[in-house]
BANUZA-155601 format. One line per field, with one value per residue: x negated, z, y of N, C-alpha, C, O, CB in turn; residue in three letters; residue number from 1. Coordinates in nm, 3 decimals, decimal comma, always signed. Glycine has a CB too. Layout:
n.u (X|...)
n.w (Z|...)
n.v (Y|...)
ca.u (X|...)
ca.w (Z|...)
ca.v (Y|...)
c.u (X|...)
c.w (Z|...)
c.v (Y|...)
o.u (X|...)
o.w (Z|...)
o.v (Y|...)
cb.u (X|...)
cb.w (Z|...)
cb.v (Y|...)
torgu (ala|...)
drentor (NUM|...)
// end
This chain:
n.u (-0,195|-0,076|+0,127|-0,013|-0,122|+0,112|+0,214|+0,015|+0,047|+0,304|+0,262|+0,094|+0,267|+0,463|+0,301|+0,228|+0,473|+0,529|+0,318|+0,310|+0,257|+0,236|+0,055|+0,101|+0,064|-0,023|-0,240|-0,412|-0,583|-0,787|-1,003|-1,222|-1,311|-1,244|-1,112|-1,105|-0,939|-1,028|-0,886|-0,947|-0,906|-1,024|-1,089|-1,251|-1,411|-1,667|-1,678|-1,780|-1,651|-1,457|-1,282|-0,960|-0,844|-0,718|-0,639|-0,579|-0,494|-0,484|-0,442|-0,192|+0,075|+0,014|+0,007|-0,074|-0,029|+0,059|-0,076|-0,217|-0,115|-0,260|-0,523|-0,619|-0,861|-0,866|-1,013|-1,091|-1,218|-1,331|-1,415|-1,622|-1,707)
n.w (-3,539|-3,296|-3,271|-3,213|-2,960|-2,810|-2,820|-2,678|-2,422|-2,361|-2,344|-2,120|-1,918|-1,920|-1,848|-1,592|-1,454|-1,470|-1,334|-1,084|-0,749|-0,392|-0,080|+0,260|+0,611|+0,960|+1,170|+1,460|+1,753|+2,033|+2,143|+2,253|+2,069|+1,851|+1,549|+1,189|+1,026|+0,790|+0,536|+0,321|+0,014|-0,152|-0,444|-0,440|-0,229|-0,152|-0,132|-0,327|-0,536|-0,708|-0,490|-0,342|-0,156|+0,147|+0,409|+0,760|+1,046|+1,303|+1,486|+1,338|+1,098|+0,750|+0,392|+0,069|-0,255|-0,603|-0,708|-0,900|-0,983|-0,784|-0,568|-0,265|-0,039|+0,279|+0,453|+0,738|+0,891|+1,151|+1,164|+1,352|+1,310)
n.v (+1,974|+2,062|+1,875|+1,635|+1,693|+1,723|+1,462|+1,323|+1,438|+1,349|+1,072|+1,063|+1,151|+0,948|+0,732|+0,809|+0,797|+0,525|+0,400|+0,514|+0,478|+0,423|+0,434|+0,409|+0,480|+0,457|+0,627|+0,559|+0,661|+0,640|+0,761|+1,033|+1,220|+1,494|+1,631|+1,658|+1,394|+1,164|+0,973|+0,716|+0,541|+0,260|+0,064|-0,153|-0,392|-0,328|-0,061|+0,105|+0,223|+0,480|+0,702|+0,749|+1,010|+1,147|+1,382|+1,424|+1,621|+1,527|+1,216|+1,010|+0,982|+0,905|+0,942|+0,833|+0,914|+0,843|+0,616|+0,352|+0,013|-0,243|-0,372|-0,229|-0,096|+0,030|+0,297|+0,483|+0,777|+0,996|+1,334|+1,532|+1,790)
ca.u (-0,269|+0,017|+0,199|-0,099|-0,130|+0,241|+0,224|-0,073|+0,109|+0,417|+0,207|+0,045|+0,382|+0,519|+0,207|+0,237|+0,596|+0,523|+0,217|+0,310|+0,282|+0,179|+0,019|+0,120|+0,032|-0,033|-0,373|-0,414|-0,721|-0,782|-1,128|-1,217|-1,351|-1,137|-1,156|-1,031|-0,943|-1,029|-0,841|-0,990|-0,872|-1,118|-1,037|-1,352|-1,446|-1,800|-1,655|-1,863|-1,566|-1,399|-1,192|-0,843|-0,866|-0,630|-0,683|-0,481|-0,564|-0,481|-0,385|-0,052|+0,112|-0,047|+0,053|-0,151|+0,061|+0,010|-0,171|-0,183|-0,106|-0,390|-0,560|-0,694|-0,925|-0,845|-1,116|-1,066|-1,323|-1,302|-1,530|-1,620|-1,774)
ca.w (-3,414|-3,184|-3,259|-3,146|-2,819|-2,751|-2,805|-2,568|-2,297|-2,339|-2,300|-1,984|-1,829|-1,912|-1,772|-1,453|-1,397|-1,465|-1,241|-0,958|-0,628|-0,276|+0,040|+0,378|+0,735|+1,084|+1,230|+1,605|+1,803|+2,178|+2,187|+2,293|+1,959|+1,777|+1,419|+1,072|+0,998|+0,646|+0,499|+0,183|-0,046|-0,254|-0,506|-0,427|-0,087|-0,127|-0,120|-0,428|-0,644|-0,681|-0,374|-0,326|-0,020|+0,209|+0,544|+0,860|+1,150|+1,428|+1,461|+1,299|+0,969|+0,626|+0,269|-0,051|-0,368|-0,741|-0,722|-0,995|-0,922|-0,752|-0,429|-0,211|+0,091|+0,349|+0,548|+0,799|+0,979|+1,210|+1,156|+1,465|+1,273)
ca.v (+1,970|+2,072|+1,748|+1,539|+1,730|+1,693|+1,317|+1,285|+1,478|+1,261|+0,944|+1,080|+1,160|+0,815|+0,651|+0,852|+0,746|+0,380|+0,352|+0,588|+0,401|+0,491|+0,359|+0,492|+0,412|+0,534|+0,625|+0,581|+0,678|+0,664|+0,821|+1,175|+1,308|+1,562|+1,681|+1,612|+1,250|+1,135|+0,840|+0,692|+0,412|+0,213|-0,057|-0,258|-0,407|-0,271|+0,084|+0,172|+0,274|+0,611|+0,697|+0,835|+1,061|+1,245|+1,417|+1,465|+1,697|+1,450|+1,083|+1,010|+0,924|+0,953|+0,881|+0,864|+0,889|+0,840|+0,507|+0,247|-0,118|-0,302|-0,397|-0,117|-0,112|+0,156|+0,335|+0,615|+0,830|+1,126|+1,425|+1,624|+1,917)
c.u (-0,175|+0,094|+0,116|-0,110|+0,000|+0,256|+0,135|-0,012|+0,226|+0,368|+0,155|+0,160|+0,445|+0,430|+0,216|+0,361|+0,592|+0,431|+0,221|+0,348|+0,219|+0,141|+0,036|+0,087|+0,026|-0,175|-0,356|-0,559|-0,714|-0,911|-1,112|-1,256|-1,228|-1,196|-1,069|-1,048|-0,931|-0,983|-0,873|-0,948|-0,973|-1,057|-1,140|-1,392|-1,584|-1,794|-1,741|-1,782|-1,524|-1,298|-1,074|-0,847|-0,755|-0,684|-0,561|-0,558|-0,568|-0,423|-0,236|-0,034|+0,035|+0,020|-0,040|-0,065|-0,015|-0,097|-0,123|-0,174|-0,245|-0,405|-0,647|-0,747|-0,923|-0,955|-1,076|-1,183|-1,278|-1,430|-1,520|-1,693|-1,674)
c.w (-3,294|-3,164|-3,185|-2,997|-2,748|-2,727|-2,691|-2,433|-2,263|-2,288|-2,157|-1,884|-1,812|-1,829|-1,624|-1,387|-1,380|-1,352|-1,104|-0,841|-0,511|-0,169|+0,156|+0,503|+0,851|+1,139|+1,379|+1,651|+1,950|+2,231|+2,219|+2,181|+1,894|+1,646|+1,308|+1,055|+0,847|+0,626|+0,352|+0,139|-0,154|-0,317|-0,512|-0,280|-0,052|-0,107|-0,217|-0,544|-0,612|-0,567|-0,394|-0,181|+0,022|+0,348|+0,631|+0,975|+1,285|+1,398|+1,431|+1,162|+0,855|+0,509|+0,155|-0,169|-0,499|-0,763|-0,829|-0,920|-0,892|-0,605|-0,382|-0,072|+0,159|+0,453|+0,607|+0,891|+1,035|+1,206|+1,273|+1,436|+1,285)
c.v (+1,977|+1,942|+1,644|+1,569|+1,695|+1,543|+1,269|+1,321|+1,387|+1,125|+0,952|+1,085|+1,022|+0,722|+0,684|+0,793|+0,594|+0,334|+0,420|+0,497|+0,475|+0,390|+0,456|+0,410|+0,508|+0,517|+0,649|+0,583|+0,712|+0,726|+0,969|+1,271|+1,371|+1,612|+1,625|+1,462|+1,232|+0,992|+0,821|+0,552|+0,381|+0,088|-0,169|-0,270|-0,351|-0,119|+0,164|+0,228|+0,417|+0,596|+0,791|+0,880|+1,156|+1,275|+1,446|+1,531|+1,627|+1,313|+1,091|+0,948|+0,986|+0,883|+0,926|+0,819|+0,874|+0,733|+0,409|+0,114|-0,171|-0,328|-0,281|-0,152|+0,024|+0,178|+0,469|+0,650|+0,963|+1,209|+1,522|+1,754|+2,029)
o.u (-0,194|+0,122|+0,170|-0,107|-0,002|+0,307|+0,176|-0,018|+0,245|+0,429|+0,172|+0,151|+0,478|+0,480|+0,213|+0,353|+0,649|+0,463|+0,142|+0,460|+0,156|+0,189|-0,010|+0,084|+0,064|-0,223|-0,295|-0,645|-0,642|-0,926|-1,001|-1,237|-1,122|-1,317|-0,970|-1,159|-0,835|-1,035|-0,830|-0,954|-1,004|-0,983|-1,120|-1,405|-1,613|-1,893|-1,772|-1,841|-1,550|-1,237|-1,086|-0,854|-0,705|-0,768|-0,456|-0,675|-0,646|-0,362|-0,163|-0,119|-0,005|+0,081|-0,078|-0,033|-0,137|-0,198|-0,003|-0,220|-0,338|-0,312|-0,740|-0,684|-0,972|-0,987|-1,032|-1,240|-1,198|-1,538|-1,417|-1,736|-1,707)
o.w (-3,198|-3,051|-3,102|-2,916|-2,637|-2,623|-2,614|-2,340|-2,147|-2,197|-2,080|-1,776|-1,700|-1,749|-1,540|-1,274|-1,284|-1,283|-1,017|-0,837|-0,530|-0,167|+0,152|+0,499|+0,840|+1,152|+1,421|+1,594|+1,989|+2,352|+2,214|+2,195|+1,885|+1,635|+1,333|+1,068|+0,786|+0,689|+0,268|+0,217|-0,238|-0,252|-0,581|-0,212|+0,065|-0,069|-0,190|-0,641|-0,504|-0,551|-0,454|-0,092|-0,059|+0,399|+0,583|+0,997|+1,372|+1,293|+1,492|+1,115|+0,859|+0,525|+0,147|-0,182|-0,505|-0,829|-0,846|-0,806|-0,968|-0,527|-0,453|+0,003|+0,104|+0,531|+0,535|+0,958|+0,974|+1,241|+1,290|+1,530|+1,259)
o.v (+1,902|+1,905|+1,571|+1,477|+1,643|+1,503|+1,182|+1,241|+1,352|+1,069|+0,857|+1,027|+0,983|+0,643|+0,594|+0,744|+0,542|+0,237|+0,385|+0,445|+0,579|+0,277|+0,570|+0,287|+0,625|+0,404|+0,747|+0,516|+0,804|+0,743|+1,023|+1,391|+1,308|+1,631|+1,555|+1,409|+1,278|+0,900|+0,901|+0,457|+0,466|+0,014|-0,269|-0,168|-0,330|-0,057|+0,281|+0,276|+0,469|+0,491|+0,898|+0,795|+1,234|+1,200|+1,487|+1,499|+1,664|+1,295|+1,170|+0,871|+1,103|+0,777|+1,042|+0,701|+0,889|+0,759|+0,387|+0,104|-0,145|-0,309|-0,241|-0,227|+0,122|+0,088|+0,559|+0,564|+1,034|+1,161|+1,589|+1,822|+2,144)
cb.u (-0,369|+0,114|+0,238|-0,238|-0,161|+0,355|+0,185|-0,210|+0,156|+0,499|+0,095|-0,040|+0,486|+0,540|+0,064|+0,241|+0,714|+0,476|+0,083|+0,406|+0,225|+0,278|-0,129|+0,265|-0,098|+0,075|-0,467|-0,333|-0,797|-0,755|-1,235|-1,308|-1,432|-1,076|-1,302|-1,077|-0,829|-1,170|-0,687|-1,143|-0,727|-1,260|-0,988|-1,477|-1,441|-1,894|-1,682|-1,966|-1,443|-1,331|-1,267|-0,705|-1,002|-0,482|-0,779|-0,394|-0,500|-0,398|-0,410|+0,003|+0,260|-0,201|+0,202|-0,294|+0,161|-0,045|-0,191|-0,288|-0,029|-0,501|-0,634|-0,607|-1,071|-0,707|-1,258|-0,931|-1,458|-1,248|-1,534|-1,680|-1,832)
cb.w (-3,408|-3,206|-3,397|-3,210|-2,804|-2,842|-2,936|-2,584|-2,306|-2,468|-2,393|-1,973|-1,883|-2,051|-1,823|-1,444|-1,484|-1,598|-1,301|-0,965|-0,639|-0,220|+0,031|+0,385|+0,723|+1,189|+1,166|+1,681|+1,724|+2,251|+2,081|+2,411|+1,853|+1,859|+1,394|+0,945|+1,075|+0,585|+0,528|+0,168|-0,103|-0,193|-0,646|-0,517|-0,049|-0,242|+0,024|-0,481|-0,665|-0,810|-0,245|-0,364|-0,010|+0,215|+0,541|+0,912|+1,167|+1,538|+1,580|+1,300|+0,945|+0,625|+0,239|-0,051|-0,381|-0,780|-0,588|-1,110|-1,013|-0,799|-0,414|-0,206|+0,078|+0,416|+0,480|+0,880|+0,902|+1,356|+1,019|+1,585|+1,128)
cb.v (+2,084|+2,188|+1,695|+1,538|+1,882|+1,745|+1,248|+1,353|+1,623|+1,245|+0,899|+1,206|+1,260|+0,757|+0,671|+1,005|+0,786|+0,323|+0,371|+0,709|+0,256|+0,595|+0,301|+0,549|+0,337|+0,489|+0,732|+0,469|+0,790|+0,534|+0,804|+1,198|+1,230|+1,681|+1,644|+1,687|+1,174|+1,158|+0,820|+0,709|+0,413|+0,183|-0,027|-0,228|-0,551|-0,304|+0,130|+0,077|+0,184|+0,670|+0,732|+0,761|+1,132|+1,195|+1,540|+1,343|+1,832|+1,524|+0,991|+1,153|+0,940|+0,930|+0,919|+0,793|+1,002|+0,975|+0,434|+0,238|-0,216|-0,212|-0,533|+0,011|-0,168|+0,159|+0,342|+0,616|+0,844|+1,112|+1,501|+1,558|+1,912)
torgu (unk|unk|unk|unk|unk|unk|unk|unk|unk|unk|unk|unk|unk|unk|unk|unk|unk|unk|unk|unk|unk|unk|unk|unk|unk|unk|unk|unk|unk|unk|unk|unk|unk|unk|unk|unk|unk|unk|unk|unk|unk|unk|unk|unk|unk|unk|unk|unk|unk|unk|unk|unk|unk|unk|unk|unk|unk|unk|unk|unk|unk|unk|unk|unk|unk|unk|unk|unk|unk|unk|unk|unk|unk|unk|unk|unk|unk|unk|unk|unk|unk)
drentor (1|2|3|4|5|6|7|8|9|10|11|12|13|14|15|16|17|18|19|20|21|22|23|24|25|26|27|28|29|30|31|32|33|34|35|36|37|38|39|40|41|42|43|44|45|46|47|48|49|50|51|52|53|54|55|56|57|58|59|60|61|62|63|64|65|66|67|68|69|70|71|72|73|74|75|76|77|78|79|80|81)
// end
């Protein structure tokens, strides 16, 4: 049993190293609202897929790591709560 678990962990680590990619960018905003900015990546243009999400506290740079190869659609919103 321990051998099988060890092999699964090794495959996950190798997969992580092979597929690890990132998307980065800069959010600019000239409005008056303040709050947390959510940046989400979707792999479908309908935005109905699982999302990779990060947050920033004010306009500026962001990066989302550990992405597999593919096409992503970026959406950002500001929450004033």
